[in-house]
KOLGU-611546 format. One record per residue (C-alpha): residue in three letters; y, x, z. Coordinates in steps of 0.25 Angstrom, whole numbers. Layout:
BEGIN
rest/c2/c1/c3
ALA/Y/X/Z
...
END
This chain:
BEGIN
rest/c2/c1/c3
MET/484/526/452
ASP/478/532/463
ILE/466/527/470
LYS/471/520/481
SER/480/511/471
PHE/469/509/462
LEU/462/504/474
ILE/472/496/477
SER/474/490/464
PHE/459/483/466
LYS/467/474/477
PRO/470/459/473
HIS/482/455/470
VAL/486/444/482
SER/489/431/474
ARG/505/426/481
THR/501/412/477
SER/499/402/488
PHE/487/395/492
ALA/491/383/487
GLU/493/388/473
LYS/480/396/473
LEU/474/381/478
ARG/482/374/465
SER/476/384/455
GLY/460/383/460
ILE/462/367/461
ALA/469/368/448
GLY/458/377/440
GLY/447/368/448
VAL/452/355/444
ALA/456/360/428
ILE/441/364/425
LEU/437/352/432
LEU/447/344/422
LEU/441/352/409
THR/425/350/414
LEU/429/336/414
ALA/436/333/401
LEU/426/344/393
HIS/414/335/401
PHE/420/321/396
LEU/426/325/382
VAL/416/319/371
GLN/406/329/370
ALA/404/329/353
GLY/390/336/351
PHE/392/347/360
PRO/396/348/375
LEU/411/352/379
PHE/410/362/388
ILE/422/370/398
VAL/424/385/393
VAL/423/392/406
SER/433/403/403
MET/440/388/405
ALA/438/391/421
ALA/444/404/420
SER/456/400/412
ALA/458/389/422
THR/462/401/432
LEU/471/406/422
LEU/478/391/421
TYR/479/388/435
ALA/480/400/443
THR/488/410/434
PRO/496/396/426
HIS/507/403/426
SER/500/416/418
PRO/502/418/403
LEU/487/420/400
ALA/486/404/406
GLN/496/398/398
PRO/491/389/386
TRP/492/398/373
ASN/483/407/382
LEU/473/397/388
VAL/470/389/375
GLY/474/401/364
GLY/465/412/373
HIS/452/402/375
LEU/452/396/359
VAL/455/411/353
SER/444/417/363
ALA/434/407/359
LEU/436/410/345
ALA/433/425/346
GLY/421/422/355
LEU/415/412/345
ALA/418/424/335
CYS/412/437/342
ALA/400/426/344
LEU/398/422/329
LEU/401/436/324
ILE/396/445/335
PRO/379/445/337
GLU/379/453/351
PRO/384/446/361
THR/389/456/369
LEU/396/464/359
ALA/402/447/355
ALA/407/444/369
GLY/413/457/370
VAL/422/456/355
ALA/423/441/360
VAL/431/444/372
GLY/438/456/367
THR/443/448/353
SER/448/435/362
ILE/456/445/372
LEU/463/452/360
LEU/464/438/352
MET/471/432/366
GLU/480/443/365
LEU/485/444/351
LEU/487/428/352
SER/495/427/365
CYS/483/420/372
LEU/476/429/382
HIS/468/421/391
PRO/458/429/399
PRO/450/417/403
SER/447/417/386
ALA/439/428/385
ALA/429/421/391
THR/431/410/383
ALA/428/420/371
LEU/415/426/379
MET/407/413/381
MET/409/411/366
VAL/399/423/365
LEU/391/420/375
ALA/389/406/371
ASN/386/409/356
SER/372/404/358
GLN/377/391/362
LEU/389/392/350
HIS/378/391/339
GLU/374/377/343
ILE/388/373/344
SER/400/377/332
TRP/409/386/335
GLN/422/374/334
TRP/414/368/344
ALA/416/380/353
LEU/430/383/350
GLY/432/369/352
ILE/426/369/367
VAL/435/380/371
ALA/448/374/365
LEU/444/361/374
ASN/442/369/385
ALA/455/377/383
GLY/463/365/380
LEU/460/356/392
SER/462/368/400
LEU/475/368/394
LEU/478/354/397
LEU/476/355/410
ALA/481/367/414
LEU/495/359/411
VAL/492/347/418
ILE/486/354/431
ASN/498/366/431
ASN/509/357/428
VAL/506/348/440
LEU/503/360/450
PRO/515/364/459
GLY/524/377/454
ARG/514/378/441
ARG/520/377/425
TYR/510/377/414
PRO/510/382/404
MET/519/393/409
HIS/534/392/403
ILE/540/401/395
VAL/554/405/401
HIS/564/407/389
PRO/575/421/390
GLN/587/414/395
ALA/601/422/396
GLN/604/435/405
PRO/608/431/419
LYS/619/440/421
PRO/617/454/428
ALA/613/453/443
PRO/613/464/452
PHE/601/473/451
ILE/590/469/462
ALA/576/478/460
LEU/563/468/463
GLU/553/473/470
GLN/539/470/472
ILE/542/459/484
ASP/550/452/475
PHE/540/450/464
ALA/530/445/476
TRP/539/436/481
ALA/541/430/467
LEU/527/428/464
LYS/526/420/478
GLN/536/410/473
MET/529/408/461
ASP/515/403/469
SER/508/406/456
GLU/498/416/451
LEU/504/425/441
ASP/494/435/433
VAL/503/447/438
SER/505/454/450
GLU/516/460/459
GLU/512/474/456
ASP/515/470/441
LEU/526/463/440
VAL/534/475/448
GLU/529/484/437
ILE/533/474/425
TYR/548/472/433
ARG/547/487/434
LEU/544/489/421
ALA/554/479/416
LEU/564/487/424
GLN/562/499/418
GLN/562/495/404
ALA/575/488/408
ARG/582/500/413
THR/576/508/400
ARG/582/498/391
ALA/596/497/397
ALA/597/512/398
THR/594/513/382
SER/606/502/381
ALA/617/510/389
THR/612/522/380
END
């Protein structure tokens, strides 16, 4: 990569979603956090106060700005936060050095989320929070701390199921598309980047993939298909 291309890569990727969709995302995320805070406030406080886990704000960004992203799906949301909370609690209790515990907690949470197919980036902040709140964890049991995270994640999921499905053009969770019978062969038409840009605009939704990534995926898939066809023909 030359210097010019390297510097250009720092330019922001322009979102092709409409202003109305961006506005809906902002309002939905704000309303969700407001309702989550109110719910935690009015639920029965059995001995220890229920509080909002700050990483839920980052989760709200994914849930309402990119609801169709694989990283924002229910298992990723709930599983990611719970796994990360357990990783953070374990590191806080087993590693006395806070800076080391913080690094190990975040790294472990990422690894576990990858292994369990529940990658949810905001959850790494939950692991870090457990380490930073180590002194408070001595005052409340680890079971209660884990319960607070589970309650936050569960309520966030319920809110996402309601809010995203009443907004136009959205569906949550993401629907799994089952493979269908192969259609009859059609004349080959090469797709260009302008076609991907048009398709993204029609979806009117934020996706965690750029036009350039889609073009590269298409190029690699086409190359693989041609290699497979050539191999089967020999």
